[in-house]
TORSEMI-551296 format. One record per atom (N, C-alpha, C, CB): residue number from 1; atom name; residue in three letters; x, y, z. Coordinates in steps of 0.2 Angstrom, whole numbers, padded with zeros to 4 digits. Glycine has a CB too. Layout:
{NUM CA ALA {X Y Z}} ...
//
This chain:
{1 N MET {0003 -0002 -0001}} {1 CA MET {-0002 0002 0001}} {1 C MET {0004 0005 -0001}} {1 CB MET {-0006 0003 0007}} {2 N ALA {0004 0010 -0003}} {2 CA ALA {0007 0016 -0004}} {2 C ALA {0008 0021 0001}} {2 CB ALA {0003 0020 -0008}} {3 N LEU {0012 0023 0002}} {3 CA LEU {0013 0029 0008}} {3 C LEU {0007 0036 0008}} {3 CB LEU {0021 0032 0007}} {4 N MET {0004 0038 0011}} {4 CA MET {0001 0045 0008}} {4 C MET {0007 0052 0013}} {4 CB MET {-0009 0046 0011}} {5 N SER {0006 0056 0009}} {5 CA SER {0008 0063 0011}} {5 C SER {0005 0066 0017}} {5 CB SER {0005 0066 0006}} {6 N ILE {0007 0068 0022}} {6 CA ILE {0006 0073 0029}} {6 C ILE {0006 0078 0027}} {6 CB ILE {0009 0073 0034}} {7 N ASP {0003 0083 0027}} {7 CA ASP {0003 0091 0030}} {7 C ASP {0008 0094 0034}} {7 CB ASP {-0003 0091 0034}} {8 N GLU {0014 0091 0036}} {8 CA GLU {0018 0093 0040}} {8 C GLU {0026 0095 0037}} {8 CB GLU {0018 0089 0046}} {9 N PRO {0027 0101 0038}} {9 CA PRO {0033 0102 0036}} {9 C PRO {0038 0099 0036}} {9 CB PRO {0035 0106 0036}} {10 N GLY {0043 0098 0033}} {10 CA GLY {0051 0092 0035}} {10 C GLY {0053 0095 0039}} {10 CB GLY {0059 0090 0029}} {11 N PHE {0060 0091 0040}} {11 CA PHE {0062 0092 0046}} {11 C PHE {0071 0092 0047}} {11 CB PHE {0058 0085 0051}} {12 N VAL {0077 0096 0049}} {12 CA VAL {0081 0093 0049}} {12 C VAL {0083 0087 0055}} {12 CB VAL {0085 0097 0047}} {13 N SER {0086 0083 0050}} {13 CA SER {0088 0077 0056}} {13 C SER {0095 0078 0059}} {13 CB SER {0088 0068 0054}} {14 N PHE {0097 0078 0061}} {14 CA PHE {0103 0079 0064}} {14 C PHE {0104 0072 0065}} {14 CB PHE {0104 0084 0070}} {15 N GLY {0111 0071 0063}} {15 CA GLY {0114 0064 0064}} {15 C GLY {0114 0061 0059}} {15 CB GLY {0110 0060 0067}} {16 N ARG {0109 0062 0055}} {16 CA ARG {0105 0058 0049}} {16 C ARG {0111 0062 0043}} {16 CB ARG {0093 0062 0049}} {17 N GLY {0110 0067 0041}} {17 CA GLY {0112 0069 0035}} {17 C GLY {0107 0072 0029}} {17 CB GLY {0116 0063 0034}} {18 N GLY {0103 0075 0033}} {18 CA GLY {0095 0076 0029}} {18 C GLY {0088 0078 0032}} {18 CB GLY {0093 0069 0026}} {19 N VAL {0087 0076 0029}} {19 CA VAL {0081 0080 0029}} {19 C VAL {0072 0076 0031}} {19 CB VAL {0081 0084 0020}} {20 N GLY {0070 0076 0035}} {20 CA GLY {0065 0070 0037}} {20 C GLY {0060 0073 0035}} {20 CB GLY {0064 0068 0043}} {21 N PHE {0054 0068 0034}} {21 CA PHE {0048 0069 0034}} {21 C PHE {0043 0064 0036}} {21 CB PHE {0047 0071 0028}} {22 N LEU {0038 0064 0039}} {22 CA LEU {0034 0058 0039}} {22 C LEU {0027 0057 0035}} {22 CB LEU {0033 0058 0046}} {23 N MET {0027 0051 0033}} {23 CA MET {0020 0049 0029}} {23 C MET {0017 0044 0034}} {23 CB MET {0022 0046 0020}} {24 N LEU {0011 0043 0031}} {24 CA LEU {0006 0039 0032}} {24 C LEU {0005 0033 0031}} {24 CB LEU {0002 0042 0030}} {25 N ASP {0005 0027 0036}} {25 CA ASP {0006 0021 0031}} {25 C ASP {-0004 0017 0035}} {25 CB ASP {0016 0015 0033}} {26 N GLY {-0007 0019 0031}} {26 CA GLY {-0014 0018 0035}} {26 C GLY {-0014 0023 0040}} {26 CB GLY {-0015 0010 0039}} {27 N LYS {-0013 0021 0048}} {27 CA LYS {-0015 0029 0054}} {27 C LYS {-0008 0026 0057}} {27 CB LYS {-0024 0031 0061}} {28 N THR {-0002 0024 0054}} {28 CA THR {0004 0024 0058}} {28 C THR {0008 0029 0054}} {28 CB THR {0008 0017 0059}} {29 N ARG {0015 0033 0057}} {29 CA ARG {0017 0037 0056}} {29 C ARG {0026 0035 0052}} {29 CB ARG {0017 0041 0062}} {30 N VAL {0024 0037 0047}} {30 CA VAL {0033 0031 0045}} {30 C VAL {0036 0038 0043}} {30 CB VAL {0033 0024 0037}} {31 N PHE {0041 0035 0048}} {31 CA PHE {0047 0040 0047}} {31 C PHE {0054 0039 0038}} {31 CB PHE {0052 0039 0056}} {32 N CYS {0054 0046 0036}} {32 CA CYS {0058 0046 0028}} {32 C CYS {0063 0050 0028}} {32 CB CYS {0052 0048 0022}} {33 N LEU {0068 0047 0026}} {33 CA LEU {0074 0055 0025}} {33 C LEU {0077 0056 0017}} {33 CB LEU {0082 0056 0031}} {34 N VAL {0078 0060 0015}} {34 CA VAL {0081 0064 0012}} {34 C VAL {0088 0067 0012}} {34 CB VAL {0078 0067 0012}} {35 N LYS {0092 0061 0011}} {35 CA LYS {0100 0065 0011}} {35 C LYS {0099 0073 0007}} {35 CB LYS {0106 0060 0005}} {36 N ASN {0106 0075 0013}} {36 CA ASN {0107 0080 0011}} {36 C ASN {0108 0082 0005}} {36 CB ASN {0109 0082 0014}} {37 N ALA {0112 0076 0002}} {37 CA ALA {0118 0074 -0004}} {37 C ALA {0114 0076 -0011}} {37 CB ALA {0121 0064 -0004}} {38 N ALA {0106 0071 -0009}} {38 CA ALA {0104 0071 -0013}} {38 C ALA {0100 0078 -0017}} {38 CB ALA {0101 0067 -0011}} {39 N LEU {0099 0080 -0011}} {39 CA LEU {0095 0090 -0013}} {39 C LEU {0102 0091 -0016}} {39 CB LEU {0092 0098 -0004}} {40 N ASP {0106 0091 -0015}} {40 CA ASP {0112 0096 -0017}} {40 C ASP {0112 0092 -0024}} {40 CB ASP {0119 0096 -0012}} {41 N TYR {0111 0087 -0027}} {41 CA TYR {0112 0084 -0033}} {41 C TYR {0107 0086 -0039}} {41 CB TYR {0111 0077 -0031}} {42 N ALA {0102 0085 -0034}} {42 CA ALA {0095 0087 -0038}} {42 C ALA {0094 0095 -0041}} {42 CB ALA {0088 0086 -0033}} {43 N LEU {0094 0096 -0035}} {43 CA LEU {0094 0106 -0036}} {43 C LEU {0103 0111 -0032}} {43 CB LEU {0082 0110 -0028}} {44 N PRO {0105 0109 -0038}} {44 CA PRO {0115 0110 -0037}} {44 C PRO {0110 0119 -0036}} {44 CB PRO {0125 0108 -0046}} {45 N GLY {0116 0122 -0033}} {45 CA GLY {0119 0129 -0031}} {45 C GLY {0124 0131 -0027}} {45 CB GLY {0116 0132 -0028}} {46 N GLU {0125 0135 -0026}} {46 CA GLU {0130 0141 -0023}} {46 C GLU {0129 0139 -0014}} {46 CB GLU {0127 0151 -0026}} {47 N GLU {0123 0139 -0013}} {47 CA GLU {0121 0139 -0006}} {47 C GLU {0120 0131 -0005}} {47 CB GLU {0114 0144 -0005}} {48 N ARG {0122 0132 0005}} {48 CA ARG {0123 0124 0005}} {48 C ARG {0119 0126 0016}} {48 CB ARG {0136 0120 0004}} {49 N GLY {0118 0122 0016}} {49 CA GLY {0116 0121 0024}} {49 C GLY {0107 0120 0028}} {49 CB GLY {0120 0127 0027}} {50 N GLN {0109 0119 0031}} {50 CA GLN {0101 0118 0035}} {50 C GLN {0094 0120 0031}} {50 CB GLN {0101 0124 0041}} {51 N ILE {0095 0127 0030}} {51 CA ILE {0089 0133 0026}} {51 C ILE {0089 0130 0021}} {51 CB ILE {0090 0142 0024}} {52 N GLU {0093 0130 0016}} {52 CA GLU {0094 0127 0010}} {52 C GLU {0093 0121 0007}} {52 CB GLU {0099 0127 0010}} {53 N HIS {0094 0115 0013}} {53 CA HIS {0091 0111 0010}} {53 C HIS {0084 0109 0011}} {53 CB HIS {0094 0106 0012}} {54 N LEU {0081 0115 0017}} {54 CA LEU {0073 0115 0019}} {54 C LEU {0071 0114 0012}} {54 CB LEU {0071 0122 0022}} {55 N ARG {0073 0120 0008}} {55 CA ARG {0069 0124 0005}} {55 C ARG {0069 0121 -0004}} {55 CB ARG {0072 0133 0006}} {56 N ARG {0075 0116 -0005}} {56 CA ARG {0078 0110 -0007}} {56 C ARG {0071 0105 -0007}} {56 CB ARG {0084 0108 -0002}} {57 N PHE {0070 0103 -0002}} {57 CA PHE {0067 0097 -0001}} {57 C PHE {0058 0098 0000}} {57 CB PHE {0070 0095 0007}} {58 N GLY {0056 0107 0000}} {58 CA GLY {0051 0109 0001}} {58 C GLY {0049 0111 -0010}} {58 CB GLY {0051 0115 0009}} {59 N GLU {0052 0112 -0012}} {59 CA GLU {0054 0111 -0021}} {59 C GLU {0051 0105 -0024}} {59 CB GLU {0063 0112 -0022}} {60 N LEU {0054 0099 -0021}} {60 CA LEU {0054 0094 -0024}} {60 C LEU {0050 0088 -0019}} {60 CB LEU {0060 0093 -0026}} {61 N ARG {0045 0092 -0015}} {61 CA ARG {0042 0085 -0011}} {61 C ARG {0039 0080 -0013}} {61 CB ARG {0038 0086 -0008}} {62 N GLU {0034 0082 -0018}} {62 CA GLU {0031 0079 -0024}} {62 C GLU {0035 0072 -0023}} {62 CB GLU {0033 0084 -0031}} {63 N GLU {0040 0074 -0027}} {63 CA GLU {0042 0068 -0030}} {63 C GLU {0048 0062 -0025}} {63 CB GLU {0044 0070 -0038}} {64 N ILE {0051 0066 -0023}} {64 CA ILE {0051 0064 -0016}} {64 C ILE {0048 0058 -0012}} {64 CB ILE {0049 0068 -0013}} {65 N GLU {0044 0062 -0011}} {65 CA GLU {0035 0055 -0009}} {65 C GLU {0036 0052 -0011}} {65 CB GLU {0026 0055 -0010}} {66 N GLN {0035 0053 -0016}} {66 CA GLN {0032 0048 -0025}} {66 C GLN {0038 0043 -0022}} {66 CB GLN {0034 0051 -0036}} {67 N ILE {0044 0043 -0021}} {67 CA ILE {0051 0039 -0022}} {67 C ILE {0049 0034 -0014}} {67 CB ILE {0060 0047 -0020}} {68 N ALA {0049 0040 -0007}} {68 CA ALA {0051 0037 -0003}} {68 C ALA {0043 0031 -0001}} {68 CB ALA {0054 0042 0002}} {69 N SER {0038 0033 -0004}} {69 CA SER {0034 0028 -0006}} {69 C SER {0036 0023 -0007}} {69 CB SER {0032 0029 -0010}} {70 N ARG {0038 0020 -0015}} {70 CA ARG {0040 0017 -0017}} {70 C ARG {0045 0013 -0014}} {70 CB ARG {0040 0020 -0019}} {71 N LEU {0049 0015 -0010}} {71 CA LEU {0054 0011 -0007}} {71 C LEU {0052 0008 -0001}} {71 CB LEU {0060 0014 -0006}} {72 N PHE {0047 0012 0002}} {72 CA PHE {0044 0008 0007}} {72 C PHE {0037 0001 0003}} {72 CB PHE {0041 0015 0012}} {73 N ASP {0035 0002 -0001}} {73 CA ASP {0031 -0005 -0005}} {73 C ASP {0036 -0008 -0005}} {73 CB ASP {0027 -0005 -0013}} {74 N GLN {0043 -0009 -0008}} {74 CA GLN {0047 -0013 -0008}} {74 C GLN {0051 -0017 -0002}} {74 CB GLN {0051 -0010 -0012}} {75 N GLY {0048 -0012 0003}} {75 CA GLY {0051 -0015 0009}} {75 C GLY {0056 -0014 0013}} {75 CB GLY {0053 -0021 0008}} {76 N ALA {0057 -0006 0014}} {76 CA ALA {0059 -0002 0018}} {76 C ALA {0057 0000 0023}} {76 CB ALA {0060 0003 0016}} {77 N ALA {0057 0001 0027}} {77 CA ALA {0054 0001 0033}} {77 C ALA {0056 0009 0038}} {77 CB ALA {0058 -0007 0037}} {78 N GLU {0061 0012 0034}} {78 CA GLU {0061 0020 0036}} {78 C GLU {0064 0022 0030}} {78 CB GLU {0066 0022 0043}} {79 N PRO {0061 0023 0024}} {79 CA PRO {0061 0026 0019}} {79 C PRO {0068 0031 0018}} {79 CB PRO {0053 0029 0019}} {80 N THR {0076 0030 0016}} {80 CA THR {0078 0035 0013}} {80 C THR {0082 0037 0006}} {80 CB THR {0081 0037 0019}} {81 N VAL {0080 0042 0005}} {81 CA VAL {0080 0043 -0004}} {81 C VAL {0087 0045 -0004}} {81 CB VAL {0074 0050 -0009}} {82 N THR {0091 0045 -0010}} {82 CA THR {0096 0047 -0010}} {82 C THR {0098 0050 -0016}} {82 CB THR {0098 0044 -0008}} {83 N ALA {0106 0053 -0021}} {83 CA ALA {0104 0056 -0024}} {83 C ALA {0103 0051 -0030}} {83 CB ALA {0108 0061 -0024}} {84 N GLU {0104 0042 -0029}} {84 CA GLU {0104 0038 -0035}} {84 C GLU {0097 0037 -0037}} {84 CB GLU {0107 0032 -0035}} {85 N HIS {0092 0040 -0032}} {85 CA HIS {0086 0038 -0032}} {85 C HIS {0081 0045 -0038}} {85 CB HIS {0084 0037 -0023}} {86 N LEU {0084 0050 -0037}} {86 CA LEU {0082 0054 -0041}} {86 C LEU {0085 0056 -0048}} {86 CB LEU {0082 0059 -0039}} {87 N PRO {0082 0060 -0053}} {87 CA PRO {0085 0060 -0060}} {87 C PRO {0091 0064 -0060}} {87 CB PRO {0080 0062 -0065}} {88 N LEU {0095 0064 -0064}} {88 CA LEU {0105 0066 -0066}} {88 C LEU {0100 0074 -0067}} {88 CB LEU {0111 0061 -0077}} {89 N ARG {0104 0080 -0064}} {89 CA ARG {0102 0087 -0065}} {89 C ARG {0100 0088 -0073}} {89 CB ARG {0109 0092 -0063}} {90 N SER {0104 0083 -0077}} {90 CA SER {0103 0087 -0086}} {90 C SER {0096 0083 -0088}} {90 CB SER {0111 0084 -0093}} {91 N GLU {0092 0078 -0082}} {91 CA GLU {0089 0076 -0086}} {91 C GLU {0081 0082 -0084}} {91 CB GLU {0089 0068 -0087}} {92 N ARG {0083 0086 -0078}} {92 CA ARG {0078 0090 -0073}} {92 C ARG {0078 0096 -0078}} {92 CB ARG {0080 0092 -0065}} {93 N PRO {0070 0099 -0079}} {93 CA PRO {0068 0105 -0083}} {93 C PRO {0073 0109 -0079}} {93 CB PRO {0059 0108 -0083}} {94 N LYS {0076 0116 -0086}} {94 CA LYS {0075 0120 -0080}} {94 C LYS {0073 0125 -0076}} {94 CB LYS {0077 0122 -0079}} {95 N ARG {0075 0127 -0070}} {95 CA ARG {0071 0133 -0070}} {95 C ARG {0072 0137 -0072}} {95 CB ARG {0069 0135 -0067}} {96 N ILE {0066 0142 -0071}} {96 CA ILE {0066 0150 -0074}} {96 C ILE {0063 0155 -0071}} {96 CB ILE {0063 0152 -0079}} {97 N ASP {0067 0160 -0068}} {97 CA ASP {0069 0165 -0063}} {97 C ASP {0066 0170 -0066}} {97 CB ASP {0077 0167 -0061}} {98 N THR {0059 0169 -0060}} {98 CA THR {0052 0173 -0063}} {98 C THR {0053 0181 -0060}} {98 CB THR {0043 0169 -0059}} {99 N THR {0060 0181 -0056}} {99 CA THR {0061 0185 -0051}} {99 C THR {0059 0194 -0055}} {99 CB THR {0070 0182 -0047}} {100 N TYR {0061 0195 -0061}} {100 CA TYR {0059 0200 -0064}} {100 C TYR {0055 0202 -0068}} {100 CB TYR {0062 0202 -0065}} {101 N LEU {0052 0196 -0069}} {101 CA LEU {0044 0195 -0076}} {101 C LEU {0040 0201 -0072}} {101 CB LEU {0037 0183 -0077}} {102 N VAL {0036 0202 -0075}} {102 CA VAL {0029 0206 -0073}} {102 C VAL {0023 0203 -0078}} {102 CB VAL {0030 0217 -0075}} 
//
């Protein structure tokens, strides 16, 4: 059974090197993790640190949750999304900076 998204923010998972987030298996909360290196790989940039990793997680959350759900279905009790699970940067569409668009 696929995990369901919870409307709760991701959080810094100290000691695990990533952003933690919860999903639901029925009524049971399941801890999931996306590694910081995966976030850096998927959305490269100059900025690093906890705030930037949380921002990147928010931007990719839907995709990350789908991967975590698939890993759970494959038997992972605490799914961990790594860079190998995400598409290559060159395969990801370029983001458009809309800062100056009116």
